[in-house]
N, C-alpha and C positions, 0 to 999 in steps of 0.2 A: 663544269661551269663554262659559261659562254663569255668570251672576251669582248666580242663585237658582233653587232648585227647591222647590216646595211640593206636597205630596201630602195629600189627605184620603181615606183608604182604610178599608174594612171588608170582611170576608168574610161577615158575617151577611146574610141576605136582607132586603130587596134590597141587594146589595152597593154600597157607595160607590166611586166612582172619579172623583175630582175632582183634576185636575192643572193645574199652572201652572209654566211655565218662562220665565225672563227671561234674555235673552242680553246680552252686553257692549254691543252696539250699541243697546240699549233696545227691541229687538223682543221680543215675548212670544208664546207659544202656550199653548193650554189645551184641556182637555176637561172637560165636565160630564156626569154620568150621572143627576143628579137635578134636579128643578125644573121650571119652566114651559118652559124652553128647554134642550134637551140636544144635545150634539154637540161639534164642533170649532170653536175660536175663535182669533183671532190679531189682532195689532195692534202699535202702537208706543206706548210709555209717554209720557204728557204730563208725568209727574212723576219723570223719571229721576233728577234731583238729590236729590229727597226719598228715593227708595229707596236711593241710594248713601249718603246720610247715615245711614239706618237700618242698613244693612249695616256701615258704619264703626263704629257704636256697639256692635255685638255682637262685634267683633274683640277677642279676648282675654277676653271675658266667658264664663264657663262656662254652657252651656245649663242652665236650671233643670230640676229633676226635679219634675214636677207630677202627682200622682195615680198610679193604677195602670192599666195597660192591661188591658182585659178581652178574653178570647178572642172574645166576641160583640159587642164594641163597636167603634166607629170610632176612628181615631187620626189625628193630624195630624203631618206630618213636614216640617221646614224644613231644607234643606241649603244652606249657603253654601260659599264657597271653602275654608274651613278648619274648619267645625264643622257639627254636626247636632243638632237638637232633635226629640224625639218626645214628644208629649203626647196624652192622651185628647182626642177631638174636643170642641170647644166649651169646653175647660178654660180658666179665666182664668189668664193668665200675666202677671207683672209685669215691670217693667224694660225694658231694651232689647230683649230677646227677645220680650217681650209686644207691644211697639210694632211689631216686624217681623211677628209673627204676625197682629196686627190688620190690617196693610197687606195681607198675603196674603189674608186672609178677605174684605176689601172688594174687592180686585182680582178674586177669584174670582166674587163676586156681580156685579160690574160688567162682566165680560168678555162677558156674554151680549148686550151691545149691539153686539158686533163679530163676528158669526158668519162662519165660513168655510163650514161645512157643518153645519147644525143643524136640528132638528125642533122645531116648536111644536105642541102639542095645544090646540085651542080647542073649547069646547063651545058650540054655537049654542042659541038659545032653544028650538028644537024638540027639543033633547036629542041631536042629531047631533054626533058628535065628528069634527072635521076636523084632519088632519095637514097642516102647511104646512112647506115647505122654506125655510130662510133661508140666505143666503150664496151665493156663486158657485161654491163647491167641491162636490165629490162625496164 
């Protein structure tokens, strides 16, 4: 069973496709399409109880309506077992939903430390760009 799904998406070039899924057993998987490391990531949460507390706090709380979604803008979507929140990307959100969204954003940034199959682009002093594979997957 899935505890949480987080998506940061856009269709404007370059398109965003940032995904995070957390399962009941505390394992997570994700995908990053932007940043210094892109690709597939996975691991096990070290703060499972903290996430469960955040999820418990949003039960019964209506998702806030924050800003307007623009056709050329990015948006963030948080799906729990019984609710869904969609907001413009990087929008500040208060309350329990805001705390859960902040956790998702931080986990998305931190997941690059656990690559399954990712690519890193590095620029050497000579100007040569080198692509490096990270993780044991393909």
